C-alpha positions as CSV (number, residue, x, y, z in Angstrom):
1,M,0.0,0.0,0.0
2,Q,1.1,3.6,-0.5
3,S,2.6,5.6,2.3
4,N,0.7,8.9,1.7
5,R,-1.7,8.5,4.6
6,L,1.0,7.3,7.0
7,E,3.1,10.4,6.2
8,A,0.1,12.8,6.4
9,F,-0.9,11.3,9.8
10,S,2.6,11.4,11.1
11,D,3.1,15.0,10.0
12,G,-0.1,16.0,11.8
13,V,0.9,14.3,15.0
14,M,4.3,15.9,15.1
15,A,2.8,19.3,14.4
16,I,0.4,18.8,17.4
17,I,3.3,17.7,19.6
18,I,5.2,20.9,18.9
19,T,2.1,23.0,19.5
20,I,1.5,21.4,22.8
21,M,5.1,22.0,23.9
22,V,5.0,25.7,23.1
23,L,1.6,26.1,24.8
24,E,3.2,24.7,28.0
25,L,5.7,27.6,28.3
26,K,4.9,30.0,31.1
27,L,4.6,33.7,30.8
28,P,6.3,35.9,33.4
29,D,4.2,36.3,36.5
30,G,4.9,40.0,36.8
31,G,7.0,42.6,35.0
32,Y,8.0,42.9,31.4
33,S,11.7,42.7,31.4
34,F,14.1,40.1,29.9
35,A,15.2,39.3,33.4
36,E,11.7,38.4,34.4
37,L,11.2,36.3,31.3
38,W,14.4,34.4,32.0
39,H,13.5,34.0,35.7
40,S,10.1,32.5,35.0
41,T,10.6,30.8,31.6
42,G,14.3,30.4,31.0
43,I,14.7,26.7,31.7
44,G,11.4,26.1,29.9
45,L,12.7,27.9,26.8
46,L,15.8,25.8,26.8
47,T,14.1,22.5,27.3
48,Y,11.5,23.5,24.6
49,L,14.4,24.4,22.2
50,L,16.0,20.9,22.8
51,S,12.6,19.1,22.5
52,F,11.7,21.1,19.4
53,A,15.0,20.2,17.8
54,Y,14.4,16.5,18.5
55,V,10.8,16.5,17.0
56,G,12.2,18.4,14.0
57,I,15.0,15.9,13.5
58,Y,12.6,13.0,13.7
59,W,10.2,14.7,11.3
60,S,13.0,15.4,8.8
61,N,14.4,11.9,9.0
62,H,10.9,10.4,8.8
63,H,10.3,12.4,5.6
64,H,13.6,11.1,4.1
65,L,12.6,7.5,4.9
66,F,9.5,7.7,2.8
67,Q,11.2,9.5,0.0
68,V,13.0,6.3,-0.7
69,V,10.4,3.7,0.2
70,R,6.8,4.4,-0.9
71,G,5.2,1.0,-0.2
72,V,4.3,0.1,3.4
73,D,2.7,-2.9,5.1
74,G,1.0,-3.5,8.5
75,A,4.3,-4.0,10.3
76,V,5.5,-0.6,9.1
77,L,2.2,1.1,10.2
78,W,2.5,-0.3,13.7
79,A,6.2,0.5,13.9
80,N,5.3,4.1,12.9
81,L,2.6,4.3,15.6
82,H,5.2,3.0,18.1
83,L,7.5,5.9,17.1
84,L,4.7,8.4,17.4
85,F,3.9,7.1,20.9
86,W,7.3,7.9,22.2
87,L,7.3,11.3,20.5
88,S,3.9,12.1,21.9
89,L,5.4,11.7,25.4
90,V,8.0,14.5,24.8
91,P,5.7,17.3,25.9
92,L,5.0,15.5,29.2
93,T,8.7,14.6,30.0
94,Q,9.8,18.1,28.9
95,R,7.3,19.8,31.2
96,W,8.3,17.7,34.1
97,L,12.0,18.5,33.4
98,D,11.1,22.2,33.2
99,Q,9.0,22.3,36.4
100,S,11.6,20.4,38.4
101,S,14.4,22.8,37.3
102,V,16.3,19.8,35.9
103,A,16.1,17.4,38.9
104,R,17.5,13.9,38.7
105,D,14.4,11.8,38.1
106,P,12.8,14.0,35.5
107,T,16.2,14.2,33.6
108,V,16.4,10.4,33.7
109,V,12.8,10.0,32.4
110,Y,13.5,12.6,29.7
111,G,16.5,10.5,28.6
112,I,14.4,7.3,28.7
113,N,11.9,9.1,26.4
114,L,14.6,10.0,23.9
115,L,16.0,6.4,24.1
116,G,12.6,5.0,23.5
117,A,12.1,7.2,20.5
118,A,15.5,6.2,19.1
119,A,14.7,2.5,19.6
120,A,11.3,3.0,17.9
121,Y,12.9,4.7,15.0
122,F,15.3,1.8,14.6
123,L,12.4,-0.7,14.7
124,L,10.6,1.4,12.0
125,Q,13.7,1.2,9.8
126,Q,13.9,-2.6,10.3
127,A,10.2,-3.0,9.4
128,I,10.8,-0.9,6.2
129,F,13.9,-3.0,5.4
130,R,11.6,-6.1,5.2
131,T,9.3,-4.5,2.6
132,P,9.9,-5.3,-1.1
133,T,11.7,-2.1,-1.7
134,G,13.4,-1.9,1.7
135,G,16.8,-2.7,0.2
136,D,16.7,0.8,-1.4
137,L,16.5,2.4,2.0
138,R,19.3,0.1,3.4
139,E,21.5,1.2,0.5
140,A,20.7,4.9,1.0
141,L,21.4,4.8,4.8
142,G,24.7,2.9,4.5
143,R,26.4,2.2,7.8
144,D,24.3,4.8,9.7
145,L,26.9,5.5,12.3
146,K,24.9,8.4,13.8
147,G,21.8,6.2,14.3
148,K,23.8,3.5,15.9
149,L,25.8,5.8,18.3
150,S,22.8,7.9,19.5
151,P,21.3,5.3,21.9
152,F,24.6,5.0,23.6
153,M,24.7,8.7,24.1
154,Y,21.2,8.7,25.7
155,L,22.3,5.9,28.0
156,A,25.4,8.0,29.0
157,G,23.1,10.9,29.7
158,I,20.8,8.8,31.9
159,A,23.9,7.6,33.9
160,L,25.2,11.1,34.2
161,A,21.9,12.3,35.5
162,Y,22.3,10.2,38.6
163,L,25.6,11.9,39.3
164,V,24.8,15.5,38.3
165,P,21.3,16.0,37.0
166,W,22.0,18.9,34.6
167,A,25.0,17.0,33.1
168,G,22.5,14.3,32.0
169,L,21.3,16.7,29.3
170,I,24.8,17.1,27.8
171,P,24.8,13.9,25.7
172,P,21.3,14.6,24.3
173,V,22.4,18.1,23.3
174,I,25.4,16.7,21.6
175,V,23.3,14.2,19.7
176,A,20.9,16.9,18.6
177,L,23.7,19.1,17.4
178,V,25.2,16.1,15.4
179,W,21.8,15.4,13.8
180,L,21.2,19.1,13.0
181,V,24.1,19.0,10.6
182,P,22.4,18.3,7.2
183,D,22.4,14.6,6.4
184,R,22.5,14.2,2.7
185,R,22.7,10.4,2.5
186,V,19.2,10.0,1.2
187,E,19.4,13.0,-1.0
188,R,22.6,11.8,-2.6
189,Y,21.0,8.3,-3.1
190,L,17.9,9.9,-4.8
191,E,20.1,12.0,-7.0
192,R,22.2,9.0,-8.0
193,T,19.2,6.8,-8.7
194,A,17.4,9.6,-10.6
195,G,20.5,9.8,-12.8
196,T,20.5,6.0,-13.4
197,E,16.8,6.0,-14.3
198,A,17.3,8.9,-16.7
199,D,20.1,6.9,-18.4
200,Q,17.8,4.0,-18.9
C-alpha cells in the first residue's frame, strides 16, 4: 500500500506535539523585562528548544525514509505508531523536566523518552527493510553511524543524571547538534538513482 496516509498522519501528530510543547511555556508572573522572562521561563525555553529540535529531527528523518520507500505494510504502520507514541510523550517529559528545574528523576525520564524514540525509529527502519523495496533504504542509509551511536549517548546521559542531573542533558544536546548537521545520504541516493533511471 502507498505511504501517503501514513506520512500525512505522522506530520499532523508531530505538528500537534510541537504545538502542545509551546503552549506549556509559562509567561512571566509580573514585569515585562528580559530578566523576568528568563527567571520564569528560562529553563522552559531551553528544554523547549531541545525538544523542538528532536521532534524536528525525527520529522526530517521520517520524511527522508518515505522519499526512498513508498510502499508500506501492516508492520510498518504499527512500527510508525510506536515511534509516534514515544514522540507524543516528549511534551510531558519536557514539562516535568522544566518544572523540576532539571532534577534527577525528570532528567532520567526525559533521557528514557529519547532512548525509547530512538529504539522505535530503529524498529521502524527494520520494518521498512523487510518490505519489497526496503533494500533501497538500506543502501541509502549505508552504515548509519549516527543512528547506531545515538542510543549509547542517551544511556550515557541517563547515567550522568544520577551523578549531576543537569549533566545528563549534555549527551542529548550533543546528539541533537550532530543530527542538526544536514544529512545528505538520502538526497545523494535519490540524485544517484534519478540519474541512473534517466540513463535507462
